N, C-alpha and C positions, 0 to 999 in steps of 0.2 A: 635328218642329218644333224650331227652334233655341230654346235657353233664353234668358231675359232677359239673363243675364250675357254670353252669346255676342253677342247683338245690341248690347248696350252697348259691348262691346269693338270690334265692327265699326264702330260709329258714331264712336268715338274715333279709330280708325285712319284712317277716311276724312276726318275733320276735320283730322287732322295732315297728310294728303296734300294737302288743299285749301290749307292754309297754305303748304306748300312750292310748289305750282303757282302760287299767287297771288304769292308773293315772286319766283319766277322770271319771271313775266309782267312785273312791275314793273321788274326788272333789265333784261330784254330791251327793254322800252319805252324805258328811259333810254339804253341802248347804241344802239338803233335811231336815235334822234334824231341822235346824233353821226355814225353811219355814213351816214345819209341826207344830212346836210349835206356830207359828204366826197364822195359820189358825184355829187351835184348840182353841186358845184363842179368836179369833174373832167370831166364830160361836155362842157361847152362847149369846154374847151381841147382835148380829144381830137378833137372834131368839126372845130374850126378848123384844127388841125394837118393833118388829112386834106385839108381844103379847100385849104390852102396848097400841099401837095404836088401835088394834082390840078391846081390852077391853074398851078403852075410847069411841070408837064409839058405842059399844054395850050398854054402860051405859048412853048414851047421853039423852035418854028420849025424851022430847019435845024441846030440845035445837037446833035440826036440825044442828048438826055439819057438816061442809063441808070444803073441801080443794080442790083447783084446781088440785093438783097432784094426788088426789084420784078419781076424776070424769072422767069416761070413756066417749069417744065421738066416732062418726063414724070414722073408720080408712080409710084414703085415702093415707096418706104419712107416711112412716115408716123409721126409721133409725136403721140399724143393726150394732152393734159393735162387731168386732171379736177380740178375745184375743189369739194371737199366741206368739211365741218366737222370739227373735232376732237372734238366732243361730239354726242350724240344729243338726243332729246326735242325735235325740231324738225319734227314731222309728216313729210311726204314730201320734205323738202328734200334729204336725201342719196340716198334711193332713186330720186328722179326723175333725178338726175345719173347714177347708176350704170346705171340702166335705159337712159337715152339713150346712154351710152357703149357698152353692150353692143349696142345697135341699130347704132351706128356701126361697130363691129367686124364685125357680121354683114353689113352693107351693103358692106363693103370687103374681103371675104374673098379676092378675087382679087388683092390686092396682094402684093408680095413679102414685106413685113414691116410689122407695126404694133406699135410699142412704146408703153408707157403710162408717163407720169410723173404722180405724184399730189401734190396739195396738200391736206392734211387727212387725219387718221387714219382716218376712216370709209371713205373711198375706198380708201386703201391696204390696210386690212383686207379690204375686199370683194374686191379683185382678187387679193390674195395667197392668200386662202382658196380661190380658184377656179383657182389655179396659172396666172394670167395673167402675161404678160411685162411686169413692172414695172421699167422702167429705173432710175428714181430716185424717191425720196420726199422732197419738200421739207418735212420735218417741222419743227414749231415756227415756221413762217413767220408765222402770225397773231399770235403774241406780239410780233413785231418788224416788223409790216407797215408799210412806208413805200416811197417811190419808189425808194430805193437798193436795197432788198431785191428789189423787182420787177425792177429793171434788171439786177441780178446774174443772175437766172434768165433774163431775156430775152437777155442777152449770151451765156450758155451755149448757149441754143437757136440763136442766130444763128451761133455758131461751128460747131455741128453742121450747120447748113444750108449754110454756105459751104464746109465741108469735104466735102460730098457724103454725109454720113452719113444724112441724111434729105432727102426731096424736098418735104415739106410738114409744117407743124405746125398742129394744130387744138386749140382749147380748148372744153371743154364745161362750162357753169356755169349758175347761176340768175341771170337778169337781173332786177334790182329794178324793179318797176312800182309797187307800193304795199305798205303794211304787210300786206295780206291777199292780195296777188297777186304771184307770181313766175313767170317763164317760163323754161324750160330752153332754152338756145340752144347751137348749135355754130358757132363762128366760126373763120375761118382767120387764123392769126397770121402764118405765112410760107408762100409769099411774100406780102408785104404787099399788101393790097387797099385802095385809097383810094376816095374818092368818084368819082374819074374812071376807075376800073378798068373793063375791058371794052371799051376802045376809044372810049368816048364821053366827050367833055370835060365837065367840070362845068358846071352851068348858069350862063350868063353869063360864062364864062371867055374866050370868043372876043371878046366885045365890051369887055372891060375893058382899060384902058390898061396897057401893060407898064411894068415898073420897071427901074431900073438896078441890077444886082447886083454886090456886091463880096464876094470877088474875082470870082466869076462864077457862073452858074446851077448848074453842076455841083458846085461847092464847097458851095453852099447846099443842094442836094439831098442830097449826101453827109452833111451834118450833120443834116438833118431826118429822113431815113428811119430811121436807127437809133433816134432819139429817138421817132419815131412807134410803132415796135415796142414800146419800153419802156412808153410811155403806154398802148398798147392792152392789154398784159398787166396793168399796174397798174389800169386801169379795170375789167377783168374781176374782179380780186381784190376791189376795192371793191364791185362789184355783188354778188359772192358774199357778202361780209360783211354788207352791208345786208339781203340776202335771207334770210340765216340768222337774223338777229335778228327780222326780220318774221315768218318762219315759226315761230320758237320762241315769239314773243309770241302768235301766233294759236293755236298748239297748246296753250299753257298756259292761255289764256283758255277754250278749249273744255274742257280738263281740269278747270278750276275750276268751270265751269258744270255739267259732268257730275257732279262730286263733290257739288255742292249738291243736284242732283236725287237723287243716291243717298242723301244724308243725309235728305232729306225722305221718301223711300220707306222707309228703315230706321226712321226715327222713327215713321212711321205703323204699320209692322209691330210695332215695340216697344210702342206704345200698345195696339194690338189684342191682342197677346199678353198684355200686363199685365192688360188688361181681362178676358180669358178666364181668366187665373189667378185673379183676384179673384172672378170669378163662380163658378168651380169651388170655391174655398174657402168662399164663402158657402153654396153648395148643400150642401157637406159639413157645415157647421155646422148648417144647417136640418135636414138629414137626421138628424144625430146628436140634435138636440133632439127631433125627432119620435119617434125610437126610444126616448127615455127616458120618454115619456109612457105 
């Protein structure tokens, strides 16, 4: 049986841990509000941009609008981008992404080459420890995350796609649903898939009145498509950041609750042990008094 001193030390240790997890929960909750506002603001813009490109293509008529980033080709070389966090203590946030990435690699073993790029130290450590082909790690991105930083990465990926180095680019990340719910998704970044992809025009596009474009439809499409790629990657990064804070807040809330339960259990054990020690001392005193009679 553990001594009273050991139990007291364990209780103090768990209380200190509870203070840390409670503080981390509060920090994540504060960061989550800002990240949630950012992703809720970005989603309508990204959706509308896809809608505009889809409608523009549907209205093209005999113009034969084309763009290299919209044209699919036989897939032999793929780049997979994994979005994880730089820190742990976020429940299954990182492991869910790496597990889904491994599943993607397994499902596409027949391809000529699959290379991985990582955003987040946890994902980079995971793949490098398993000797995976990590092409590039975009380290420190979360400390300077903005549209321009996301656009720089997207432009690098676009250049690789246009040069024929890769035939498709996919992103695996956690999509933010709520503070307690995140969903791991794999989405295709290149070639760009819009709301009208797959040969079907977007809903209502055929009945809408056409517009007059300056200088012309092709110029508008050439400007919008690269911007849509940038926005799609930026949105995925914002989704990942919001999901990280939500997952960490939930994990720290559960850790705080478990610490409180452990403290209650240890306190009960301490009281019972203390009572047993006092009872034993009283019995020794009574036994000694009886022996002196």
